[in-house]
Steps between C-alpha positions, in 0.01 A plus 500: 500500500630593845233605747537607860303289743264792561447550125427130448264481795308810393469368144344177631265698721391723211416197287291344777322825570422534125306171527283618785693412815508738791836658590528258797426194283738622230774548761449147636517345151805709412674397825463134404625564144796699630593230749537267201730752333706546813549124533617457141171342382451752221243284322272553799560875530421769242479230230216344699336845522465490121325163517273631777405802290429280197273282712311807619459615139336182387276457807145633453345386833544760777705398801306444820590567862691227686255335737490224761287203398548284808666564835579335834732613781786316329406509134363708215433464129510806279345578162760712329247661265739456205745736667870448435658253740745756639202663671303183579789303645616798704152528654488124556836510680387794716198292610719191556740702718218654702332164565829323585592781740171437680455124469850370432419361155304604193402366161393752236398420142434735212351447155404709193837662474807490269873577509568437869866592441782399729355306791815588694374858513215384722714255696720793602189672638428197718859451612519866608218417744679189627281255309582189299317503165418256224354639175396346168325632190374327187474669160396459138597166334831610347703199621492134392511224762805272488483277194254728317518794261168676567432751779306369798621729781665834550849600599350435847734663751534384860675677784604436862614771739661471846586774747841466666707694752637708210391487135203280403545186293273508196481238223289598200493301177294458188439138405560546126829486313452863397275772630219640286636853546843390374349358181287808448804728541706286262228538237495880547876524464539246220706255706503122476419276797745250650489144373259256661258739671205520259290328233320643200133443424601182308677357806852540353766667720547869415718795587259748339317692777197563279472128427545423872221742596275322250616161626619412849797532734672202656460419868798568726670207667354217291231288670573649843452857386193400299354339813562818701324704230199269513482541881510881458228476239278303739561757775377766256185292445454491878505878494227509235667506160336310213641163401707663224533878544455696175770725354615744767186471711347310790823397675465349845747535787536377857693659785577332833658701781588383848682607815807289578389483864215266405764223516752638750687810609508754214831657602666160513371422152631829360843448659520144370389610151779762494752247624394256229539771237854565624576128482375479140704804394808349664477190279817429304425603140571285198837549337502833317156594634388803697370509857198287583189712552169471678181566303442875444862597576556585135179705466580690817851585378385610154228716647745680726745551211232636269369737764854626556552552126166677465475410131346221292531419132172457310478418125403812305207323333341428839543857623335631184207262541453592864516874425230442239278314746550772762395762247194298395639415161393147381793264441 
């Protein structure tokens, strides 16, 4: 189904409002979901809104206010109160930006949250204020460590953001071979998974998304990617998550923000970062390949193109589900 960007955004807002969020909270969640759609990450857009609504439906414990558990001039740890990560991480980044603006550097952790979304969304917030950022979030044990077939850590994204003299450089990756939202969407649409990205409950490789959700995903990048995922998991523990977070609950995340002028002249750094980006893009491509890109170039281009088009395509089944949630009709 073709939706205008305004129609899609308002649909996401209506769903979030139907589950008790204020208009401002619903707008913030919808903005994150729509940024996924704009950047071509449809599994994290309105498809993710369905998963969010389903999680709200099966949760009986009321959400609590986000509160600060511990604070110093350069740090804070938040209790997310079982609020969705789009709200908790946004608040954590606001605090990290404020403290880094004042003190030059900040470390902010948050726990008792879930679905932190695209960490690049928050890195853009920091870069817009001239700050370097490093962000990591653990998750439920959906992913097997290298050499194993049982989940021991989440898709565990990590992100780095750098302000430059022009567009920021942002590198945001999940450390699993496939993202949980991709598998969930494949199950909804009846699609098979690629080869080599998941195991069933019995440990055998599978392309069946239902079997993968009952089993485990493979780690990205072999032992190196598995090691990165373990580091992210430990950072989540530092923020207060349990040793193994339960299903879609109790994630932990850490944000570090800093001013470039802690180590030298900030304007010089930004100019040099832009010059380096130009040098990377000027690299001779492989035979038959396209231009070499810097991290986030593709997302930035797709976002601009989608905004210009003003339309996104959303599977009919997802639109029907979201309309039902917005109307208060159980799925």
